[in-house]
N, C-alpha and C positions, 0 to 999 in steps of 0.2 A: 465545623471549621477545618480548613486544610491549610497547612503551612508548607511551602516549598523548601526542600533541603538544599537545592542548588540554585542555578541562575533562573530557571523556569520550571514549573511543575505542570503536569498535564491533567486534564479533567474532562468528564462528561457529566451532564446533568439531564435527568429524565423528568419531563413534565407530563402530567396526565392530560386527558382531552379537554379539561377545563383550564389548563394552563397552570395548575398547581404542582409544586415540587413533590416528587416521589422519592428520588434517590440521586446520589452522586457517586462517581467512581474516579479515582485518580491514582497517579504514580509519579514518582520523581527519584532522582539520584543526585550525583554531585555536579551535574552540568545541566544544560538546557534540554528539556524533553517536551514532546508535543503529542497530542492526539489530533490528527489532521482531518479525519473523516470518519463517518459512522453510518451504519445501515442496520435496520431491523429486518429479520427474515420472517417469512410466513411460518417457518417451523418453530418459532418461539425463542430465537436467540438474537442477541445484539452483538454486532461485530464492529470493532474499532481499528482504525489504522494508526499505529504509533510510529513516531520518529524520535530516536533518542541519541543524544551525544554523551550521556553519562557513561562512565566506564562499566558500571554494573547497575541494572535496574531489576525490580521485582514487580511483575504485572499481577501477581497474586499466587503464582504457582512455584515460586523459587527464583533465585537469582539468574539473570541473563546477562552475558557479557558482550560489550561492543567489540567488533572485530577489527576495526580500522585504527589508524593512527589518531593521536589526540586531536580533537576538534572536528573529526568527521562524524557522520551519522549513519546508523543502521535503522532498519524498519522492522515492524512486527505486526502481525494480525492477531488481535486479542478477541476472545469470545467471552461474553458475559451473560449471566442469567437475567432475563428481562424483568423479573419480579424483585430481585434482591440486589442486583449489580454485582453478585458474586462471580469471581473468576471461574470459568469452566474450561479454559484452554488458551494456548497461544502458540504461534509459530513465528520464529525470528528469521529474518533474511539478512545475512551478514556478508559484507564485502570489505575490501581493504581501503575504500575511499568513501565518497558520499552516496547515500541512498535516500530517497524520499518516497512517500506514499501519498497519492493524490485523491484516489477515489475507490469506493467499494460499492458493489451491488450484491445482494444476497437473496436467496429463496430457500425453500425447505430442503433442497438437495445440495446446492453448491453456493459458495461465496467466492466472488471474483474481485481481484484487486488490480489496480493500475498504478504505476509509479515510475520513477526514473533512477538510473544508476550511473555513476562515474567509475565503477570498479572494474578491474580486469578479472575478477574471480567471484562474481555474484552467483550464488546457487539458490534457485527458487524452489528446489525440491526435485528437479529433474536433472538437466544438464547444467554445467557451469558456463556462465556467459561473460564475455569481455566487452567493455565499452569500446566504441569506435573512436573515442577521443574525448568527448565531454559527456554531458548527460544523455543517456539513451533511454528510450521508452521500454518499460517492461510490463508484462501482465502475467497473472497466474490465477488458476481456478482450483479450488480446494473443497473437500467435503465439508458441508455445513456441520455435520455431526462429529467428525474426527479430525478435521483439518488436514486430511491426507491429500497429497498432491494429485491432481488430475491432469492438468497440462499447464505449460508456461512458455513464454517466449520473450525475445528482445528484438527491437529494431531501432536503428539510429543512424545519424550522420556524424561527421566530424565536428559539428557545431551542436549547441544545446538543443535538445528535443525533449518535450514534456507532454504527458497526458493531462487533461483537465477533467475528464469524466469517463465513466464506464457504465454500460447498461447491458442487460441480458434479456432477450425476448423469450416468449413461451417455448420456442423450439430449442433453446439453449445456445443460440448464436450470440456472440459477444460483439459489442460495438464500443469502439474507443474514439475519443475526440481530443484534440489538443493542437499543439503547434510544433513545427520543426524549423531548424535554422540553416540546414545545408542540404546537399544532395543526398536523398534517401531512397531506398528501394523497399516498398511495402509488399513486394512480390509480383509486381506488374511492370517492372522496369524502373530506372532511376527518375526521380522528379526533384525539382529545385524550386525554391522561392523565386518569384518573378517581381523585380523592382521593389523588394521589401527585405527587411532583415529576417522576418519570420513569415511563414505561411501556415494556414490552418489545415487540418486533415480530419477526415472521418474514415475509420478503418473497421472492417467487419471480418470477424473470424467465424467459421462455421462451428457447429456444436462439438466437433472433435479438436478444435483449436487450430485448424488450417485456414 
């Protein structure tokens, strides 16, 4: 049984190959908290994308504090043991405004995340990034074993832009898909939605993040 301490608590449930319950994992604080996406790696770890608006949360390894003003959200990458649901690590991405995490892909070497940020001071482990106005698209790749930063980046327009999926191929290239709402430059010159509020995109990064 799990009881939420705040407005909403977050959880993951694991079912075996026969559809039977094996374990559950959850966390919550004094406000609304979410587990938005999950991926299991070939290396034997489970990774979850958390979004939290509680002032303090504990994913399993100690208290983590939200960085933004009241009512905003920060995000975290949480690593769990696939057999016990025990916490084995987390990495928190803090900004002064809203952040969300939409998708995860993981293998035995890296875990890759995609999300969005409205902050002027988001640090994904490398540089500090500033939103161009509203929600910008971010991505980051981290060691599956230590969660150490490998590469990260942000792209966006002055309108809301979001990822909806991320995938990594056997060479290590990263593919992002989602939508954008204004003029945006993915690296090949500015593009804009045509006769629509939003337009879709597919975006490829090479194995070094370029």
